[in-house]
N, C-alpha and C positions, 0 to 999 in steps of 0.2 A: 096188876097184870092185866093186859088187854085180853079179854076173851070174847068169843062170839059163837053163835050157833047158827048154822045155815051155810049156804053156799056163797063163796066169794066169786065175784064176777069181774071180768076184765073188759073195759070200755075203751074204745079208740078215740083219741084226741086228733092226732095226725098219723094217718096210716103209715106203718113201716118205721115210725120214729118215736111217737109219744103215746102212751096209754095211761089209763088210771084205774086203780082198784075200786070196786064198789063192795064195801063191806056189808055183810048180811044185815046189819042193824040199820043201815043207811038207805034212804030212798034214791039218793043220787050218788055218783062217784065222788071221790075225794077232791078231784080237780074242780068240779062244779061247786061242791061244798065250800072249798077254799075261796074261790072267786066270789061267791056270794057273801060269806061271812067276813072276809077281809075288806069288804066294801060297805058293809052294813054298820052305819054309825051307832045304832042302838046296841048291837052285839058288841062292837069294840069298846063302847063306853062302859058297858057292864064288865067286860073282860078287864079293862084297865082299872076300873074301880076296885074289882076283887083282888087285883095284883098291884095295887098302888105302890106298895113298899119296894117293889122291884124297879119302879121307875126312877127312884132316887139317884141311882148311878148316872142315869142319862140326863137328869135335871129337866125333865119334861113334865108338863101338866097333862092331865088326862085328855083334854081337848087337843093339845099338840100331839100327843101319842096317837090319838085316833086319826088325825089327818096325815101324820107321818106314815102310819101303817097303810092307809088307804093309797097314798101316793106310791109308797115303796112296792106294795103288792101289785098295783096296776102296772107299773113299769116292768116289774119282773115277769108278770103274766105275758105282757106284750112281747117282751124280749124272748121268752121261752117259746112262744108260738112262732115267732120269726125264725129262731134258730132251728126249730123242729122242721119247718118248711124248707129251710136251706139244706137240712140233712137229707131230705128226700130228693133234692135236686142236685146234690153234691156241691153246693155252693158253700162258701165259708164266709164268716164264722158259722159253725154249726153247734150242735149240742155238746160236743166234746169240749168246746171252749167255755161253756157255761157251767157245767156240772164239775164237781170236785169230790174226791173221796171223803166220806163221812169221818172215817177213822184216821187219825194221824199216822204218819209213817212208822212211829213207834209201835203201832198196833198191827203191824204187818202179819202177825200170827193169828189175828182175830179171824174167826171162821168166815166172816162175811166182809173181809177187807176189800176184796175186789168187786163186791156187788152193792154194797151200801153207799149211796151217793147223796149229795145235797146240792142245792143251788141257793144262793143267798141274794138278797136285795142289794141294791147299789146306792144307798144314800150317801150324803157327804160324810157323815160319821158312821160309826159301827153299824152295819145292817143287822136288823133283828128278824126280819121275815125269812123263813126257811121253807123250802119244799124238799121233801125226802122222796128218794126213788131207788129202785133197784135197777142197776145197769145190767141189761141182758146181753148187750153186744155193743159194738162201736155204734154210736148214734141210735141206740134203741134203749129207751128208758120206760119204766113203769112207775108212775107216781103212786106212792103209798100213803102220803099224808103231808101235813104241813104244821108249822108252829110259829110262834112268836117267841124268839129266844132272848129272854132278858137276864139270863143267868150265865155264869162262866162255863159250866159243863152241863150237858143234857141231863145227866143223872141227878142234878140238883133241882129239877123241876118235874113234878109228877106227870104233868101233861106231855112233856117231851119224852119221858120214859115210856109212855103209851106209844109214842111214835117209833121208838126203838123196837118195841114189841111188834108193831105192825110191820116193820121191815122184815123181822124174822118170820112172821106168819106169811107174808107175801112171798118171800124167798121160797119157802116150802111149796106154796101154791104154784109158783112159776115153774119150779122143778117138775111137778106133776104134769104141767103142760109141755114140758120139753123145751122151755125157753131158756133154761139155765143148764 
């Protein structure tokens, strides 16, 4: 279970469209952390070495996985920034074209069905970089975290379960701000 002590903060990425949570235990918001970590060769090498068994399905070496992740995350970040800027100027495509509900339609009764969203990378084969966010309104998203999804379901990876818990904590926080 993801726990924290201290104050959650909300940082602006693109005014009126895209924000990011800064968790109390972190020095920077999750957007900056994601951009740094998913471009850091040493961090990614350590990550894929530790999770080597999950790469079997993708038939990737650790080196291939590092470069794929760097490329996928860089493209995703650039696309997300472009769409967020479009959202503030009412140009299309905007954030609504990029984000999709985290929970499947079968999960319609899930308490956060309408607020938990994700955006995925766009490589040639199955994307594995994910950015998780709370949808506050049309074209208004708050990034809560990110992950590398190498499993079929989020519940199968302890790191992704943490991201689900972050979504829940962020939803409560955003409600206190009146954003939901």
